[in-house]
SEFIZA-3560 file (N, C-alpha, C; in Angstrom, 3 decimals):
REM SEFIZA-3560
<numar><xx>-10.386</xx><yy>49.935</yy><zz>-36.245</zz><atom>N</atom></numar>
<numar><xx>-9.950</xx><yy>49.227</yy><zz>-35.055</zz><atom>CA</atom></numar>
<numar><xx>-8.616</xx><yy>48.552</yy><zz>-35.344</zz><atom>C</atom></numar>
<numar><xx>-7.752</xx><yy>48.543</yy><zz>-34.340</zz><atom>N</atom></numar>
<numar><xx>-6.474</xx><yy>47.842</yy><zz>-34.492</zz><atom>CA</atom></numar>
<numar><xx>-6.519</xx><yy>46.518</yy><zz>-33.732</zz><atom>C</atom></numar>
<numar><xx>-5.736</xx><yy>45.583</yy><zz>-34.225</zz><atom>N</atom></numar>
<numar><xx>-5.700</xx><yy>44.235</yy><zz>-33.671</zz><atom>CA</atom></numar>
<numar><xx>-4.255</xx><yy>43.763</yy><zz>-33.562</zz><atom>C</atom></numar>
<numar><xx>-3.935</xx><yy>43.111</yy><zz>-32.440</zz><atom>N</atom></numar>
<numar><xx>-2.694</xx><yy>42.355</yy><zz>-32.330</zz><atom>CA</atom></numar>
<numar><xx>-3.033</xx><yy>40.968</yy><zz>-32.841</zz><atom>C</atom></numar>
<numar><xx>-2.361</xx><yy>40.559</yy><zz>-33.889</zz><atom>N</atom></numar>
<numar><xx>-2.599</xx><yy>39.251</yy><zz>-34.481</zz><atom>CA</atom></numar>
<numar><xx>-1.380</xx><yy>38.389</yy><zz>-34.194</zz><atom>C</atom></numar>
<numar><xx>-1.611</xx><yy>37.276</yy><zz>-33.536</zz><atom>N</atom></numar>
<numar><xx>-0.533</xx><yy>36.330</yy><zz>-33.255</zz><atom>CA</atom></numar>
<numar><xx>-0.722</xx><yy>35.150</yy><zz>-34.201</zz><atom>C</atom></numar>
<numar><xx>0.254</xx><yy>34.957</yy><zz>-35.048</zz><atom>N</atom></numar>
<numar><xx>0.221</xx><yy>33.878</yy><zz>-36.033</zz><atom>CA</atom></numar>
<numar><xx>1.173</xx><yy>32.781</yy><zz>-35.592</zz><atom>C</atom></numar>
<numar><xx>0.669</xx><yy>31.583</yy><zz>-35.492</zz><atom>N</atom></numar>
<numar><xx>1.519</xx><yy>30.423</yy><zz>-35.194</zz><atom>CA</atom></numar>
<numar><xx>1.572</xx><yy>29.563</yy><zz>-36.453</zz><atom>C</atom></numar>
<numar><xx>2.766</xx><yy>29.491</yy><zz>-37.033</zz><atom>N</atom></numar>
<numar><xx>2.931</xx><yy>28.775</yy><zz>-38.294</zz><atom>CA</atom></numar>
<numar><xx>2.789</xx><yy>27.273</yy><zz>-38.054</zz><atom>C</atom></numar>
<numar><xx>2.071</xx><yy>26.611</yy><zz>-38.954</zz><atom>N</atom></numar>
<numar><xx>1.939</xx><yy>25.157</yy><zz>-38.844</zz><atom>CA</atom></numar>
<numar><xx>3.322</xx><yy>24.523</yy><zz>-39.023</zz><atom>C</atom></numar>
<numar><xx>3.621</xx><yy>23.476</yy><zz>-38.258</zz><atom>N</atom></numar>
<numar><xx>4.927</xx><yy>22.817</yy><zz>-38.392</zz><atom>CA</atom></numar>
<numar><xx>5.198</xx><yy>22.395</yy><zz>-39.837</zz><atom>C</atom></numar>
<numar><xx>6.397</xx><yy>22.710</yy><zz>-40.291</zz><atom>N</atom></numar>
<numar><xx>6.813</xx><yy>22.334</yy><zz>-41.635</zz><atom>CA</atom></numar>
<numar><xx>6.235</xx><yy>23.200</yy><zz>-42.746</zz><atom>C</atom></numar>
<numar><xx>5.519</xx><yy>24.277</yy><zz>-42.396</zz><atom>N</atom></numar>
<numar><xx>4.858</xx><yy>25.100</yy><zz>-43.417</zz><atom>CA</atom></numar>
<numar><xx>5.478</xx><yy>26.486</yy><zz>-43.580</zz><atom>C</atom></numar>
<numar><xx>6.566</xx><yy>26.781</yy><zz>-42.871</zz><atom>N</atom></numar>
<numar><xx>7.135</xx><yy>28.132</yy><zz>-42.922</zz><atom>CA</atom></numar>
<numar><xx>7.612</xx><yy>28.483</yy><zz>-44.329</zz><atom>C</atom></numar>
<numar><xx>8.307</xx><yy>27.571</yy><zz>-44.999</zz><atom>N</atom></numar>
<numar><xx>8.770</xx><yy>27.870</yy><zz>-46.357</zz><atom>CA</atom></numar>
<numar><xx>7.590</xx><yy>28.080</yy><zz>-47.305</zz><atom>C</atom></numar>
<numar><xx>6.546</xx><yy>27.282</yy><zz>-47.148</zz><atom>N</atom></numar>
<numar><xx>5.346</xx><yy>27.445</yy><zz>-47.973</zz><atom>CA</atom></numar>
<numar><xx>4.717</xx><yy>28.807</yy><zz>-47.710</zz><atom>C</atom></numar>
<numar><xx>4.662</xx><yy>29.200</yy><zz>-46.445</zz><atom>N</atom></numar>
<numar><xx>4.080</xx><yy>30.486</yy><zz>-46.075</zz><atom>CA</atom></numar>
<numar><xx>4.870</xx><yy>31.629</yy><zz>-46.710</zz><atom>C</atom></numar>
<numar><xx>6.193</xx><yy>31.602</yy><zz>-46.584</zz><atom>N</atom></numar>
<numar><xx>7.008</xx><yy>32.668</yy><zz>-47.172</zz><atom>CA</atom></numar>
<numar><xx>6.961</xx><yy>32.663</yy><zz>-48.691</zz><atom>C</atom></numar>
<numar><xx>6.848</xx><yy>31.488</yy><zz>-49.312</zz><atom>N</atom></numar>
<numar><xx>6.730</xx><yy>31.438</yy><zz>-50.766</zz><atom>CA</atom></numar>
<numar><xx>5.412</xx><yy>32.052</yy><zz>-51.220</zz><atom>C</atom></numar>
<numar><xx>4.325</xx><yy>31.743</yy><zz>-50.511</zz><atom>N</atom></numar>
<numar><xx>3.030</xx><yy>32.345</yy><zz>-50.844</zz><atom>CA</atom></numar>
<numar><xx>3.096</xx><yy>33.856</yy><zz>-50.684</zz><atom>C</atom></numar>
<numar><xx>3.728</xx><yy>34.297</yy><zz>-49.600</zz><atom>N</atom></numar>
<numar><xx>3.874</xx><yy>35.738</yy><zz>-49.372</zz><atom>CA</atom></numar>
<numar><xx>4.675</xx><yy>36.383</yy><zz>-50.508</zz><atom>C</atom></numar>
<numar><xx>5.751</xx><yy>35.732</yy><zz>-50.929</zz><atom>N</atom></numar>
<numar><xx>6.568</xx><yy>36.247</yy><zz>-52.028</zz><atom>CA</atom></numar>
<numar><xx>5.762</xx><yy>36.310</yy><zz>-53.328</zz><atom>C</atom></numar>
<numar><xx>4.992</xx><yy>35.270</yy><zz>-53.593</zz><atom>N</atom></numar>
<numar><xx>4.233</xx><yy>35.182</yy><zz>-54.847</zz><atom>CA</atom></numar>
<numar><xx>2.987</xx><yy>36.067</yy><zz>-54.862</zz><atom>C</atom></numar>
<numar><xx>2.297</xx><yy>36.175</yy><zz>-53.714</zz><atom>N</atom></numar>
<numar><xx>0.978</xx><yy>36.808</yy><zz>-53.707</zz><atom>CA</atom></numar>
<numar><xx>0.853</xx><yy>38.014</yy><zz>-52.775</zz><atom>C</atom></numar>
<numar><xx>1.907</xx><yy>38.315</yy><zz>-52.010</zz><atom>N</atom></numar>
<numar><xx>1.825</xx><yy>39.416</yy><zz>-51.066</zz><atom>CA</atom></numar>
<numar><xx>0.971</xx><yy>39.053</yy><zz>-49.860</zz><atom>C</atom></numar>
<numar><xx>0.536</xx><yy>40.051</yy><zz>-49.131</zz><atom>N</atom></numar>
<numar><xx>-0.255</xx><yy>39.808</yy><zz>-47.915</zz><atom>CA</atom></numar>
<numar><xx>-1.688</xx><yy>39.370</yy><zz>-48.199</zz><atom>C</atom></numar>
<numar><xx>-2.155</xx><yy>39.631</yy><zz>-49.386</zz><atom>N</atom></numar>
<numar><xx>-3.526</xx><yy>39.283</yy><zz>-49.790</zz><atom>CA</atom></numar>
<numar><xx>-4.569</xx><yy>39.952</yy><zz>-48.893</zz><atom>C</atom></numar>
<numar><xx>-4.365</xx><yy>41.233</yy><zz>-48.626</zz><atom>N</atom></numar>
<numar><xx>-5.287</xx><yy>41.981</yy><zz>-47.774</zz><atom>CA</atom></numar>
<numar><xx>-6.508</xx><yy>42.430</yy><zz>-48.568</zz><atom>C</atom></numar>
<numar><xx>-7.699</xx><yy>42.234</yy><zz>-48.021</zz><atom>N</atom></numar>
<numar><xx>-8.873</xx><yy>42.812</yy><zz>-48.677</zz><atom>CA</atom></numar>
<numar><xx>-8.890</xx><yy>44.329</yy><zz>-48.457</zz><atom>C</atom></numar>
<numar><xx>-9.617</xx><yy>45.049</yy><zz>-49.295</zz><atom>N</atom></numar>
<numar><xx>-9.798</xx><yy>46.479</yy><zz>-49.072</zz><atom>CA</atom></numar>
<numar><xx>-10.395</xx><yy>46.686</yy><zz>-47.690</zz><atom>C</atom></numar>
<numar><xx>-9.870</xx><yy>47.667</yy><zz>-46.966</zz><atom>N</atom></numar>
<numar><xx>-10.350</xx><yy>47.941</yy><zz>-45.617</zz><atom>CA</atom></numar>
<numar><xx>-9.496</xx><yy>47.322</yy><zz>-44.528</zz><atom>C</atom></numar>
<numar><xx>-8.441</xx><yy>46.584</yy><zz>-44.912</zz><atom>N</atom></numar>
<numar><xx>-7.503</xx><yy>46.000</yy><zz>-43.946</zz><atom>CA</atom></numar>
<numar><xx>-6.112</xx><yy>46.529</yy><zz>-44.261</zz><atom>C</atom></numar>
<numar><xx>-5.410</xx><yy>46.989</yy><zz>-43.231</zz><atom>N</atom></numar>
<numar><xx>-4.064</xx><yy>47.536</yy><zz>-43.401</zz><atom>CA</atom></numar>
<numar><xx>-3.086</xx><yy>46.851</yy><zz>-42.454</zz><atom>C</atom></numar>
<numar><xx>-1.905</xx><yy>46.585</yy><zz>-42.973</zz><atom>N</atom></numar>
<numar><xx>-0.795</xx><yy>46.059</yy><zz>-42.186</zz><atom>CA</atom></numar>
<numar><xx>-0.079</xx><yy>47.242</yy><zz>-41.546</zz><atom>C</atom></numar>
<numar><xx>0.192</xx><yy>47.166</yy><zz>-40.227</zz><atom>N</atom></numar>
<numar><xx>0.918</xx><yy>48.227</yy><zz>-39.523</zz><atom>CA</atom></numar>
<numar><xx>2.388</xx><yy>47.841</yy><zz>-39.342</zz><atom>C</atom></numar>
<numar><xx>2.658</xx><yy>46.710</yy><zz>-38.696</zz><atom>N</atom></numar>
<numar><xx>4.036</xx><yy>46.258</yy><zz>-38.478</zz><atom>CA</atom></numar>
<numar><xx>4.014</xx><yy>44.825</yy><zz>-37.963</zz><atom>C</atom></numar>
<numar><xx>5.159</xx><yy>44.143</yy><zz>-38.034</zz><atom>N</atom></numar>
<numar><xx>5.229</xx><yy>42.773</yy><zz>-37.524</zz><atom>CA</atom></numar>
<numar><xx>6.612</xx><yy>42.445</yy><zz>-36.997</zz><atom>C</atom></numar>
<numar><xx>6.648</xx><yy>41.414</yy><zz>-36.146</zz><atom>N</atom></numar>
<numar><xx>7.868</xx><yy>40.905</yy><zz>-35.537</zz><atom>CA</atom></numar>
<numar><xx>7.741</xx><yy>39.396</yy><zz>-35.507</zz><atom>C</atom></numar>
<numar><xx>8.852</xx><yy>38.707</yy><zz>-35.733</zz><atom>N</atom></numar>
<numar><xx>8.885</xx><yy>37.245</yy><zz>-35.747</zz><atom>CA</atom></numar>
<numar><xx>9.796</xx><yy>36.765</yy><zz>-34.626</zz><atom>C</atom></numar>
<numar><xx>9.397</xx><yy>35.700</yy><zz>-33.946</zz><atom>N</atom></numar>
<numar><xx>10.298</xx><yy>35.161</yy><zz>-32.921</zz><atom>CA</atom></numar>
<numar><xx>11.527</xx><yy>34.551</yy><zz>-33.588</zz><atom>C</atom></numar>
<numar><xx>12.575</xx><yy>34.357</yy><zz>-32.816</zz><atom>N</atom></numar>
<numar><xx>13.854</xx><yy>33.891</yy><zz>-33.381</zz><atom>CA</atom></numar>
<numar><xx>13.773</xx><yy>32.490</yy><zz>-33.968</zz><atom>C</atom></numar>
<numar><xx>12.828</xx><yy>31.679</yy><zz>-33.506</zz><atom>N</atom></numar>
<numar><xx>12.669</xx><yy>30.328</yy><zz>-34.049</zz><atom>CA</atom></numar>
<numar><xx>11.897</xx><yy>30.313</yy><zz>-35.368</zz><atom>C</atom></numar>
<numar><xx>11.392</xx><yy>31.465</yy><zz>-35.775</zz><atom>N</atom></numar>
<numar><xx>10.577</xx><yy>31.632</yy><zz>-36.983</zz><atom>CA</atom></numar>
<numar><xx>9.383</xx><yy>30.666</yy><zz>-36.949</zz><atom>C</atom></numar>
<numar><xx>8.680</xx><yy>30.701</yy><zz>-35.815</zz><atom>N</atom></numar>
<numar><xx>7.480</xx><yy>29.877</yy><zz>-35.662</zz><atom>CA</atom></numar>
<numar><xx>6.253</xx><yy>30.711</yy><zz>-35.307</zz><atom>C</atom></numar>
<numar><xx>6.479</xx><yy>31.951</yy><zz>-34.849</zz><atom>N</atom></numar>
<numar><xx>5.380</xx><yy>32.812</yy><zz>-34.427</zz><atom>CA</atom></numar>
<numar><xx>5.623</xx><yy>34.223</yy><zz>-34.954</zz><atom>C</atom></numar>
<numar><xx>4.552</xx><yy>34.821</yy><zz>-35.480</zz><atom>N</atom></numar>
<numar><xx>4.597</xx><yy>36.211</yy><zz>-35.937</zz><atom>CA</atom></numar>
<numar><xx>3.625</xx><yy>37.025</yy><zz>-35.084</zz><atom>C</atom></numar>
<numar><xx>4.085</xx><yy>38.182</yy><zz>-34.635</zz><atom>N</atom></numar>
<numar><xx>3.255</xx><yy>39.120</yy><zz>-33.891</zz><atom>CA</atom></numar>
<numar><xx>3.086</xx><yy>40.336</yy><zz>-34.784</zz><atom>C</atom></numar>
<numar><xx>1.846</xx><yy>40.668</yy><zz>-35.121</zz><atom>N</atom></numar>
<numar><xx>1.681</xx><yy>41.819</yy><zz>-35.990</zz><atom>CA</atom></numar>
<numar><xx>0.478</xx><yy>42.648</yy><zz>-35.585</zz><atom>C</atom></numar>
<numar><xx>0.570</xx><yy>43.917</yy><zz>-35.906</zz><atom>N</atom></numar>
<numar><xx>-0.528</xx><yy>44.835</yy><zz>-35.674</zz><atom>CA</atom></numar>
<numar><xx>-1.182</xx><yy>45.108</yy><zz>-37.023</zz><atom>C</atom></numar>
<numar><xx>-2.494</xx><yy>44.903</yy><zz>-37.054</zz><atom>N</atom></numar>
<numar><xx>-3.291</xx><yy>45.121</yy><zz>-38.255</zz><atom>CA</atom></numar>
<numar><xx>-4.394</xx><yy>46.107</yy><zz>-37.910</zz><atom>C</atom></numar>
<numar><xx>-4.893</xx><yy>46.782</yy><zz>-38.936</zz><atom>N</atom></numar>
<numar><xx>-6.024</xx><yy>47.678</yy><zz>-38.761</zz><atom>CA</atom></numar>
<numar><xx>-7.098</xx><yy>47.232</yy><zz>-39.743</zz><atom>C</atom></numar>
<numar><xx>-8.341</xx><yy>47.164</yy><zz>-39.261</zz><atom>N</atom></numar>
<numar><xx>-9.434</xx><yy>46.731</yy><zz>-40.126</zz><atom>CA</atom></numar>
<numar><xx>-10.676</xx><yy>47.555</yy><zz>-39.836</zz><atom>C</atom></numar>
<numar><xx>-11.391</xx><yy>47.879</yy><zz>-40.910</zz><atom>N</atom></numar>
<numar><xx>-12.622</xx><yy>48.637</yy><zz>-40.765</zz><atom>CA</atom></numar>
<numar><xx>-13.682</xx><yy>47.831</yy><zz>-40.021</zz><atom>C</atom></numar>
<numar><xx>-13.683</xx><yy>46.509</yy><zz>-40.238</zz><atom>N</atom></numar>
<numar><xx>-14.625</xx><yy>45.628</yy><zz>-39.536</zz><atom>CA</atom></numar>
<numar><xx>-13.924</xx><yy>44.310</yy><zz>-39.203</zz><atom>C</atom></numar>
<numar><xx>-14.372</xx><yy>43.621</yy><zz>-38.157</zz><atom>N</atom></numar>
<numar><xx>-13.790</xx><yy>42.301</yy><zz>-37.863</zz><atom>CA</atom></numar>
<numar><xx>-13.985</xx><yy>41.311</yy><zz>-39.017</zz><atom>C</atom></numar>
<numar><xx>-15.083</xx><yy>41.435</yy><zz>-39.747</zz><atom>N</atom></numar>
<numar><xx>-15.335</xx><yy>40.537</yy><zz>-40.869</zz><atom>CA</atom></numar>
<numar><xx>-14.283</xx><yy>40.646</yy><zz>-41.960</zz><atom>C</atom></numar>
<numar><xx>-13.805</xx><yy>41.869</yy><zz>-42.201</zz><atom>N</atom></numar>
<numar><xx>-12.744</xx><yy>42.045</yy><zz>-43.198</zz><atom>CA</atom></numar>
<numar><xx>-11.458</xx><yy>41.375</yy><zz>-42.747</zz><atom>C</atom></numar>
<numar><xx>-11.166</xx><yy>41.461</yy><zz>-41.453</zz><atom>N</atom></numar>
<numar><xx>-9.968</xx><yy>40.790</yy><zz>-40.931</zz><atom>CA</atom></numar>
<numar><xx>-10.116</xx><yy>39.275</yy><zz>-41.095</zz><atom>C</atom></numar>
<numar><xx>-11.318</xx><yy>38.755</yy><zz>-40.880</zz><atom>N</atom></numar>
<numar><xx>-11.563</xx><yy>37.328</yy><zz>-41.050</zz><atom>CA</atom></numar>
<numar><xx>-11.398</xx><yy>36.896</yy><zz>-42.509</zz><atom>C</atom></numar>
<numar><xx>-11.743</xx><yy>37.773</yy><zz>-43.448</zz><atom>N</atom></numar>
<numar><xx>-11.503</xx><yy>37.462</yy><zz>-44.864</zz><atom>CA</atom></numar>
<numar><xx>-10.020</xx><yy>37.249</yy><zz>-45.123</zz><atom>C</atom></numar>
<numar><xx>-9.198</xx><yy>38.130</yy><zz>-44.553</zz><atom>N</atom></numar>
<numar><xx>-7.753</xx><yy>38.000</yy><zz>-44.716</zz><atom>CA</atom></numar>
<numar><xx>-7.262</xx><yy>36.695</yy><zz>-44.088</zz><atom>C</atom></numar>
<numar><xx>-7.724</xx><yy>36.415</yy><zz>-42.873</zz><atom>N</atom></numar>
<numar><xx>-7.314</xx><yy>35.195</yy><zz>-42.171</zz><atom>CA</atom></numar>
<numar><xx>-7.662</xx><yy>33.953</yy><zz>-42.989</zz><atom>C</atom></numar>
<numar><xx>-8.817</xx><yy>33.964</yy><zz>-43.630</zz><atom>N</atom></numar>
<numar><xx>-9.248</xx><yy>32.780</yy><zz>-44.397</zz><atom>CA</atom></numar>
<numar><xx>-8.304</xx><yy>32.469</yy><zz>-45.558</zz><atom>C</atom></numar>
<numar><xx>-7.517</xx><yy>33.448</yy><zz>-45.977</zz><atom>N</atom></numar>
<numar><xx>-6.567</xx><yy>33.237</yy><zz>-47.075</zz><atom>CA</atom></numar>
<numar><xx>-5.275</xx><yy>32.574</yy><zz>-46.602</zz><atom>C</atom></numar>
<numar><xx>-5.097</xx><yy>32.479</yy><zz>-45.282</zz><atom>N</atom></numar>
<numar><xx>-3.856</xx><yy>31.947</yy><zz>-44.719</zz><atom>CA</atom></numar>
<numar><xx>-4.070</xx><yy>30.802</yy><zz>-43.729</zz><atom>C</atom></numar>
<numar><xx>-5.272</xx><yy>30.557</yy><zz>-43.293</zz><atom>N</atom></numar>
<numar><xx>-5.462</xx><yy>29.646</yy><zz>-42.166</zz><atom>CA</atom></numar>
<numar><xx>-5.226</xx><yy>28.174</yy><zz>-42.493</zz><atom>C</atom></numar>
<numar><xx>-4.884</xx><yy>27.862</yy><zz>-43.736</zz><atom>N</atom></numar>
<numar><xx>-4.496</xx><yy>26.486</yy><zz>-44.053</zz><atom>CA</atom></numar>
<numar><xx>-3.059</xx><yy>26.194</yy><zz>-43.622</zz><atom>C</atom></numar>
<numar><xx>-2.266</xx><yy>27.256</yy><zz>-43.354</zz><atom>N</atom></numar>
<numar><xx>-0.866</xx><yy>27.054</yy><zz>-42.953</zz><atom>CA</atom></numar>
<numar><xx>-0.486</xx><yy>27.842</yy><zz>-41.699</zz><atom>C</atom></numar>
<numar><xx>-1.434</xx><yy>28.611</yy><zz>-41.162</zz><atom>N</atom></numar>
<numar><xx>-1.171</xx><yy>29.453</yy><zz>-39.991</zz><atom>CA</atom></numar>
<numar><xx>-2.387</xx><yy>29.409</yy><zz>-39.069</zz><atom>C</atom></numar>
<numar><xx>-2.156</xx><yy>29.309</yy><zz>-37.754</zz><atom>N</atom></numar>
<numar><xx>-3.224</xx><yy>29.469</yy><zz>-36.760</zz><atom>CA</atom></numar>
<numar><xx>-3.175</xx><yy>30.899</yy><zz>-36.243</zz><atom>C</atom></numar>
<numar><xx>-4.339</xx><yy>31.490</yy><zz>-36.055</zz><atom>N</atom></numar>
<numar><xx>-4.428</xx><yy>32.898</yy><zz>-35.688</zz><atom>CA</atom></numar>
<numar><xx>-5.073</xx><yy>33.097</yy><zz>-34.331</zz><atom>C</atom></numar>
<numar><xx>-4.544</xx><yy>34.050</yy><zz>-33.580</zz><atom>N</atom></numar>
<numar><xx>-5.182</xx><yy>34.583</yy><zz>-32.383</zz><atom>CA</atom></numar>
<numar><xx>-5.311</xx><yy>36.080</yy><zz>-32.631</zz><atom>C</atom></numar>
<numar><xx>-6.506</xx><yy>36.620</yy><zz>-32.469</zz><atom>N</atom></numar>
<numar><xx>-6.771</xx><yy>38.026</yy><zz>-32.766</zz><atom>CA</atom></numar>
<numar><xx>-7.229</xx><yy>38.723</yy><zz>-31.489</zz><atom>C</atom></numar>
<numar><xx>-6.528</xx><yy>39.811</yy><zz>-31.147</zz><atom>N</atom></numar>
<numar><xx>-6.813</xx><yy>40.553</yy><zz>-29.924</zz><atom>CA</atom></numar>
<numar><xx>-7.048</xx><yy>42.018</yy><zz>-30.286</zz><atom>C</atom></numar>
<numar><xx>-8.273</xx><yy>42.537</yy><zz>-30.098</zz><atom>N</atom></numar>
<numar><xx>-8.479</xx><yy>43.968</yy><zz>-30.327</zz><atom>CA</atom></numar>
<numar><xx>-7.625</xx><yy>44.764</yy><zz>-29.338</zz><atom>C</atom></numar>
<numar><xx>-6.958</xx><yy>45.816</yy><zz>-29.826</zz><atom>N</atom></numar>
<numar><xx>-6.085</xx><yy>46.618</yy><zz>-28.960</zz><atom>CA</atom></numar>
<numar><xx>-6.369</xx><yy>48.105</yy><zz>-29.166</zz><atom>C</atom></numar>
<numar><xx>-6.012</xx><yy>48.876</yy><zz>-28.134</zz><atom>N</atom></numar>
<numar><xx>-6.046</xx><yy>50.330</yy><zz>-28.210</zz><atom>CA</atom></numar>
<numar><xx>-4.672</xx><yy>50.832</yy><zz>-27.788</zz><atom>C</atom></numar>
<numar><xx>-4.383</xx><yy>52.075</yy><zz>-28.122</zz><atom>N</atom></numar>
<numar><xx>-3.075</xx><yy>52.636</yy><zz>-27.770</zz><atom>CA</atom></numar>
<numar><xx>-3.011</xx><yy>52.909</yy><zz>-26.270</zz><atom>C</atom></numar>
<numar><xx>-1.813</xx><yy>53.120</yy><zz>-25.766</zz><atom>N</atom></numar>
<numar><xx>-1.636</xx><yy>53.477</yy><zz>-24.352</zz><atom>CA</atom></numar>
<numar><xx>-2.362</xx><yy>54.774</yy><zz>-24.032</zz><atom>C</atom></numar>
<numar><xx>-2.292</xx><yy>55.737</yy><zz>-24.945</zz><atom>N</atom></numar>
<numar><xx>-2.980</xx><yy>57.017</yy><zz>-24.731</zz><atom>CA</atom></numar>
<numar><xx>-4.493</xx><yy>56.810</yy><zz>-24.654</zz><atom>C</atom></numar>
<numar><xx>-5.033</xx><yy>55.960</yy><zz>-25.514</zz><atom>N</atom></numar>
<numar><xx>-6.463</xx><yy>55.675</yy><zz>-25.478</zz><atom>CA</atom></numar>
<numar><xx>-6.837</xx><yy>54.955</yy><zz>-24.183</zz><atom>C</atom></numar>
<numar><xx>-5.976</xx><yy>54.077</yy><zz>-23.713</zz><atom>N</atom></numar>
<numar><xx>-6.241</xx><yy>53.370</yy><zz>-22.460</zz><atom>CA</atom></numar>
<numar><xx>-6.289</xx><yy>54.350</yy><zz>-21.294</zz><atom>C</atom></numar>
<numar><xx>-5.367</xx><yy>55.279</yy><zz>-21.266</zz><atom>N</atom></numar>
<numar><xx>-5.338</xx><yy>56.288</yy><zz>-20.197</zz><atom>CA</atom></numar>
<numar><xx>-6.614</xx><yy>57.117</yy><zz>-20.216</zz><atom>C</atom></numar>
<numar><xx>-7.017</xx><yy>57.551</yy><zz>-21.417</zz><atom>N</atom></numar>
<numar><xx>-8.263</xx><yy>58.311</yy><zz>-21.540</zz><atom>CA</atom></numar>
<numar><xx>-9.451</xx><yy>57.502</yy><zz>-21.036</zz><atom>C</atom></numar>
<numar><xx>-9.479</xx><yy>56.248</yy><zz>-21.393</zz><atom>N</atom></numar>
<numar><xx>-10.581</xx><yy>55.362</yy><zz>-20.983</zz><atom>CA</atom></numar>
<numar><xx>-10.637</xx><yy>55.211</yy><zz>-19.477</zz><atom>C</atom></numar>
<numar><xx>-9.472</xx><yy>55.038</yy><zz>-18.852</zz><atom>N</atom></numar>
<numar><xx>-9.407</xx><yy>54.868</yy><zz>-17.397</zz><atom>CA</atom></numar>
<numar><xx>-9.899</xx><yy>56.128</yy><zz>-16.680</zz><atom>C</atom></numar>
<numar><xx>-9.460</xx><yy>57.279</yy><zz>-17.151</zz><atom>N</atom></numar>
<numar><xx>-9.846</xx><yy>58.507</yy><zz>-16.467</zz><atom>CA</atom></numar>
<numar><xx>-11.245</xx><yy>58.990</yy><zz>-16.833</zz><atom>C</atom></numar>
<numar><xx>-11.816</xx><yy>58.446</yy><zz>-17.905</zz><atom>N</atom></numar>
<numar><xx>-13.184</xx><yy>58.812</yy><zz>-18.276</zz><atom>CA</atom></numar>
<numar><xx>-14.215</xx><yy>58.048</yy><zz>-17.454</zz><atom>C</atom></numar>
<numar><xx>-13.790</xx><yy>56.901</yy><zz>-16.889</zz><atom>N</atom></numar>
<numar><xx>-14.693</xx><yy>56.098</yy><zz>-16.069</zz><atom>CA</atom></numar>
<numar><xx>-14.977</xx><yy>56.795</yy><zz>-14.762</zz><atom>C</atom></numar>
<numar><xx>-16.199</xx><yy>56.697</yy><zz>-14.304</zz><atom>N</atom></numar>
<numar><xx>-16.580</xx><yy>57.370</yy><zz>-13.049</zz><atom>CA</atom></numar>
<numar><xx>-16.770</xx><yy>56.394</yy><zz>-11.937</zz><atom>C</atom></numar>
//
């Protein structure tokens, strides 16, 4: 399953967040993959697409960062999958 993850960095914690990332990487558990990310120009919010075998694995990853980042997780499907879903409904 893929997820749009919206990360809101805690005020004053951006440098700490980037230092942790530099030192330890993404800290992804097995079964979680990073797809891509974008940061707003104020460097306060990150929008990223992640893939996880289970929601619990994604929560493991979040627990490694939630002391300096607030997370919103939205399950997503591709546009092609959405079209298939719409036309499969009766």
